[in-house]
C-alpha positions as CSV (number, residue, x, y, z in Angstrom):
1,X,-5.2,-16.6,2.1
2,X,-6.4,-18.7,-0.8
3,X,-2.9,-18.8,-3.0
4,X,-1.7,-15.3,-4.4
5,X,-5.1,-13.6,-4.4
6,X,-5.0,-10.4,-2.7
7,X,-7.5,-9.8,0.6
8,X,-10.4,-7.6,0.2
9,X,-8.9,-5.2,2.7
10,X,-5.9,-4.9,0.6
11,X,-7.7,-4.1,-2.2
12,X,-9.8,-1.4,-0.6
13,X,-6.8,0.5,0.8
14,X,-5.2,0.7,-2.9
15,X,-8.5,1.4,-4.2
16,X,-9.0,4.2,-1.5
17,X,-5.3,5.3,-2.0
18,X,-5.8,5.7,-5.5
19,X,-9.0,7.5,-5.4
20,X,-7.3,10.4,-2.8
21,X,-4.2,10.7,-5.5
22,X,-6.4,11.2,-8.3
23,X,-8.8,13.4,-6.7
24,X,-6.0,15.3,-5.1
25,X,-4.3,16.0,-8.5
26,X,-7.4,17.1,-9.9
27,X,-8.1,19.6,-7.4
28,X,-4.6,20.9,-7.5
29,X,-4.6,21.1,-11.4
30,X,-7.8,23.1,-10.9
31,X,-6.5,25.6,-8.4
32,X,-2.8,25.8,-10.6
33,X,-4.5,26.6,-14.0
34,X,-6.7,29.1,-11.6
35,X,-3.5,31.0,-11.3
36,X,-3.1,29.8,-7.9
37,X,0.0,27.5,-7.7
38,X,0.2,28.0,-3.2
39,X,-3.2,26.7,-3.2
40,X,-2.0,23.7,-5.4
41,X,1.2,22.7,-3.6
42,X,-1.4,23.0,0.1
43,X,-3.9,20.9,-1.7
44,X,-1.2,18.3,-2.4
45,X,0.6,18.0,0.9
46,X,-3.1,17.7,2.2
47,X,-3.4,14.5,-0.2
48,X,-0.2,13.6,0.4
49,X,-1.1,13.7,4.4
50,X,-4.5,11.8,3.8
51,X,-2.7,9.2,1.7
52,X,-0.5,8.8,4.0
53,X,-2.9,8.0,6.5
54,X,-5.2,5.8,4.3
55,X,-2.0,3.5,3.8
56,X,-1.2,3.2,7.6
57,X,-4.6,2.3,8.6
58,X,-5.0,-0.1,5.3
59,X,-2.1,-1.9,6.3
60,X,-3.1,-2.3,9.9
61,X,-6.1,-3.7,8.7
62,X,-4.5,-5.9,6.8
63,X,-2.5,-7.0,9.0
64,X,-5.0,-7.6,11.4
65,X,-6.9,-9.3,9.0
66,X,-4.3,-11.6,7.9
67,X,-4.9,-15.4,8.0
68,X,-2.2,-17.2,9.8
69,X,-3.6,-20.5,9.7
70,X,-0.4,-22.1,7.1
């Protein structure tokens, strides 16, 4: 790797985690404002599961593409 620059795979994984989190909270807020807090909690839990999956798969992609030629 070049100095302290993050890999493109790490950046892509971070962007996906942020996108999933923002989208999940937006839908959860809509469900809460519509008067359905149970659905809101279900949406949050589903988003958390998807975020964890993206985190794990992104971490594996970063580890697989790491440059060990130091």
